C-alpha positions in Angstrom: 12.4 6.0 1.9 9.1 5.8 3.2 6.4 3.3 2.6 2.7 4.7 0.8 0.1 2.1 0.7 -2.1 3.2 -2.0 -5.3 1.7 -2.8 -8.2 1.6 -6.1 -11.4 1.8 -5.6 -13.7 0.9 -8.6 -16.9 0.6 -6.3 -18.1 0.2 -2.6 -16.7 -3.7 -2.8 -14.0 -3.8 -5.0 -10.6 -2.5 -4.7 -6.5 -3.2 -5.1 -4.0 -2.5 -3.3 0.2 -2.0 -3.6 2.7 -0.5 -1.6 5.4 2.0 -3.1 8.7 3.1 -1.7 9.2 6.9 -2.4 10.7 9.6 -0.6 7.5 12.2 0.6 4.0 12.0 0.3 4.6 14.9 -2.3 6.8 12.3 -4.4 3.9 9.4 -3.9 1.1 12.0 -5.1 3.1 13.2 -8.4 3.7 9.2 -8.9 0.1 8.4 -8.9 -1.2 11.8 -11.1 1.8 11.2 -13.6 0.1 7.2 -14.0 -3.7 8.7 -14.6 -5.2 7.6 -17.4 -2.8 5.1 -18.3 -2.5 1.0 -17.6 0.0 0.6 -14.5 0.8 -3.2 -13.5 2.2 -4.3 -10.2 2.6 -7.2 -8.0 1.1 -6.9 -4.6 2.2 -8.6 -1.0 1.1 -11.6 -1.7 2.3 -12.2 -5.3 -0.7 -11.6 -7.2 0.2 -9.6 -10.1 -2.5 -7.3 -11.2 -2.9 -4.7 -13.9 -5.4 -2.1 -14.5 -6.4 0.9 -16.4 -6.9 4.2 -13.6 -9.2 5.4 -15.7 -11.4 3.2 -14.9 -10.7 4.2 -11.0 -13.3 6.1 -8.7 -11.2 6.8 -6.3 -7.2 6.5 -5.4 -6.3 6.8 -1.4 -2.8 7.6 -0.5 -1.3 7.0 3.1 2.2 6.7 4.7 2.1 3.2 5.9 4.3 2.0 9.5 5.0 -1.8 8.7 4.5 -3.7 11.9 7.1 -7.1 11.8 4.7 -9.2 13.0 7.2 -12.2 13.8 9.0 -10.4 16.1 6.0 -9.0 17.5 4.9 -12.7 18.1 8.8 -14.0 19.8 8.2 -10.8 22.1 5.1 -12.0 23.2 6.0 -15.4 23.3 9.4 -14.8 25.7 7.7 -12.3 28.2 9.5 -9.3 26.7 7.0 -7.4 25.7 4.1 -6.2 28.4 1.3 -3.8 28.1 0.4 -1.7 30.5 
């Protein structure tokens, strides 16, 4: 499974972001298209519940997301086992 970031823009300043897990970009696009003009609901990474009507969204962006384990990266820097050139 791949992780995709989906951002729903309502205007230039207001947006909501969600993360979905599907096999491909094509599946992500198909899911978003199937939700067109419907109410959807999800809980974001901060634990905040969202309900939105996709018909009120002006722009939707989908991109594959490559999550970075920040705890592992911090530990590597503390241990000195991660060097930048």
